[in-house]
C-alpha positions as CSV (number, residue, x, y, z in Angstrom):
1,M,20.9,-7.2,18.1
2,I,19.3,-7.5,14.6
3,I,15.7,-7.2,14.1
4,G,13.8,-8.3,10.6
5,Y,10.7,-6.8,9.5
6,A,8.5,-8.7,6.9
7,R,5.6,-7.8,4.8
8,V,2.8,-9.0,2.4
9,S,0.2,-7.4,1.1
10,T,-2.4,-10.0,1.5
11,D,-3.5,-12.9,3.6
12,D,-3.1,-15.1,1.4
13,Q,0.4,-14.3,0.7
14,S,2.8,-16.8,2.6
15,L,5.9,-14.7,4.6
16,D,8.0,-17.6,4.9
17,S,10.6,-17.3,2.3
18,Q,10.6,-13.4,4.2
19,A,10.9,-15.3,7.9
20,D,13.3,-18.2,6.9
21,A,16.1,-15.0,4.7
22,L,15.9,-12.6,7.7
23,S,17.0,-15.9,10.1
24,A,19.1,-17.0,8.5
25,A,20.9,-13.6,8.2
26,G,20.7,-13.6,11.9
27,A,17.2,-11.5,12.9
28,R,16.4,-13.0,16.7
29,K,13.3,-11.3,16.5
30,I,10.8,-10.6,13.3
31,F,8.1,-8.2,12.3
32,A,5.7,-9.1,10.7
33,D,2.5,-7.4,8.7
34,R,0.3,-8.4,6.4
35,I,-1.7,-5.2,4.8
36,S,-0.6,-3.3,2.4
37,G,3.0,-1.4,1.9
38,S,1.2,1.8,0.9
39,K,-0.5,1.9,4.2
40,R,1.5,3.9,6.9
41,A,-0.4,2.5,9.9
42,R,0.9,-1.0,9.8
43,P,0.9,-2.8,13.3
44,E,3.6,-4.6,13.8
45,L,6.8,-2.2,12.0
46,D,5.2,0.7,14.6
47,K,5.5,-2.4,17.8
48,M,9.3,-2.7,16.0
49,L,10.2,1.3,15.5
50,E,9.3,1.9,19.4
51,Q,11.4,-1.4,20.7
52,L,14.2,-0.6,18.8
53,R,17.7,0.4,20.2
54,D,20.7,2.3,19.8
55,G,23.3,0.0,18.0
56,D,19.6,-2.5,16.2
57,V,19.6,-3.0,12.6
58,V,16.3,-3.1,11.0
59,T,16.4,-6.1,8.7
60,V,14.4,-6.9,5.3
61,T,14.7,-9.0,2.8
62,K,14.2,-6.6,0.0
63,Y,13.3,-2.4,0.7
64,D,10.0,-2.5,-1.0
65,R,8.7,-5.2,1.8
66,L,9.5,-1.7,4.4
67,A,7.9,1.1,2.1
68,R,6.2,1.7,-1.0
69,S,6.8,5.4,-1.9
70,L,10.5,7.1,-1.7
71,K,9.2,10.0,1.0
72,D,7.6,6.6,3.4
73,L,10.8,5.0,3.2
74,L,12.9,7.9,4.0
75,E,10.9,9.0,6.9
76,I,10.7,5.1,8.2
77,V,14.6,4.9,8.0
78,E,15.4,8.4,9.7
79,A,12.9,7.3,12.2
80,I,14.8,3.7,12.4
81,R,18.0,6.2,12.5
82,E,16.8,8.4,15.1
83,H,16.4,5.4,17.9
84,G,20.7,4.7,17.0
85,A,19.4,1.6,14.8
86,G,20.9,1.0,11.0
87,F,18.8,-0.4,8.1
88,R,19.6,-3.3,6.2
89,S,18.6,-4.6,2.8
90,L,19.4,-8.1,2.0
91,A,18.7,-8.4,-1.8
92,E,19.9,-5.0,-2.7
93,D,23.1,-5.0,-0.6
94,I,22.1,-1.9,1.3
95,D,23.1,-1.6,5.0
96,T,22.9,2.0,6.4
97,T,25.6,2.2,9.2
98,T,28.2,2.8,6.6
99,P,28.3,5.7,4.8
100,A,28.7,4.2,1.1
101,G,26.0,2.1,2.0
102,R,24.3,5.4,2.6
103,L,24.9,6.5,-0.6
104,V,23.8,3.7,-2.3
105,F,20.4,3.5,-0.4
106,H,19.5,7.1,-1.7
107,V,20.3,5.9,-5.2
108,F,18.5,2.3,-5.0
109,A,15.1,4.8,-3.2
110,S,15.1,7.8,-5.9
111,I,15.1,4.5,-8.9
112,A,12.9,2.9,-7.1
113,Q,9.8,5.8,-7.2
114,F,10.9,6.8,-10.9
115,E,9.7,3.2,-11.6
116,R,6.6,3.9,-10.1
117,E,6.1,7.2,-11.3
118,R,6.6,6.5,-14.7
119,I,4.3,2.9,-14.6
120,S,1.2,5.5,-13.2
121,E,2.2,7.5,-15.5
122,R,1.7,4.9,-18.3
123,T,-0.9,3.4,-16.7
124,K,-3.4,7.1,-17.0
125,E,-2.3,6.9,-20.8
126,G,-3.6,3.5,-21.7
127,L,-6.6,4.7,-19.9
128,A,-6.8,7.5,-21.5
129,S,-6.0,6.6,-24.8
130,A,-9.0,3.8,-24.3
131,R,-11.6,6.3,-23.5
132,K,-10.5,8.1,-26.8
133,R,-11.4,4.8,-28.6
134,G,-14.7,4.9,-26.3
135,R,-14.2,2.7,-23.9
136,I,-14.9,3.2,-20.7
137,G,-13.5,1.4,-17.6
138,G,-15.3,0.1,-14.3
139,R,-18.2,-1.4,-13.4
140,P,-21.1,-1.4,-16.1
141,P,-24.3,1.0,-14.1
142,V,-26.7,-0.7,-11.6
143,L,-29.6,1.1,-13.2
144,T,-30.3,2.7,-16.5
145,A,-31.1,6.6,-17.1
146,A,-34.4,5.9,-17.2
147,Q,-34.6,3.6,-13.9
148,K,-32.6,6.2,-12.2
149,A,-35.0,9.2,-13.6
150,E,-37.7,7.0,-12.1
151,V,-35.7,6.7,-8.8
152,R,-35.5,10.1,-8.7
153,R,-38.8,11.1,-9.7
154,M,-39.7,8.5,-6.6
155,R,-37.9,10.0,-4.0
156,D,-37.5,13.6,-4.6
157,E,-41.3,14.2,-5.6
158,E,-43.0,10.9,-3.8
159,Q,-41.3,11.4,-1.0
160,R,-40.7,8.0,-0.5
161,A,-38.6,5.7,1.5
162,I,-35.3,5.4,-0.1
163,S,-35.1,1.7,1.8
164,E,-38.2,1.1,-0.3
165,I,-37.2,1.6,-3.6
166,A,-33.8,0.4,-2.6
167,R,-35.8,-3.0,-2.4
168,L,-38.1,-2.2,-5.5
169,F,-35.0,-1.8,-8.0
170,R,-32.7,-4.6,-5.5
171,V,-29.9,-1.8,-5.6
172,S,-28.2,-0.7,-2.3
173,E,-29.3,2.1,-0.8
174,R,-26.1,4.3,-1.5
175,T,-27.0,3.7,-5.2
176,I,-31.0,5.5,-4.2
177,R,-29.3,8.2,-3.1
178,R,-26.5,9.5,-6.1
179,A,-29.1,8.5,-8.4
């Protein structure tokens, strides 16, 4: 049996195009998650893996719908193989039920992992360059240095309640604890 797996990262994204493509490819059952691919705990993926039988073929529209890292992708495809099932990706025309398909799968997965690592490296380089120019990312601090000093004095010397200090400065209790 052909079993489809679809995934989108957020609730506002639609699974329709993936479901249509999987149905057109002959998927009789489609499992779908609305969760980031970087999260390994995906309820529908886990349910699908539990239900796999010998001879099934797990089909996805693109292999990045199944996993975001090479390690995760290889582990999931190995789990599929251990159930006696194959893996097929429509966009990359990969089918691990054949030796040539397994080779192509490993090559594509390696290239995708390389691309993600390069993107990460370029992002880190860009952030380091911005820091050298004095640009610091992230949200601005909620409390000034003087306010932090006052918070520490009230909290540590006067032993005032964290909740009371948080109300006075109109910040969260966590901000008071970190000050």
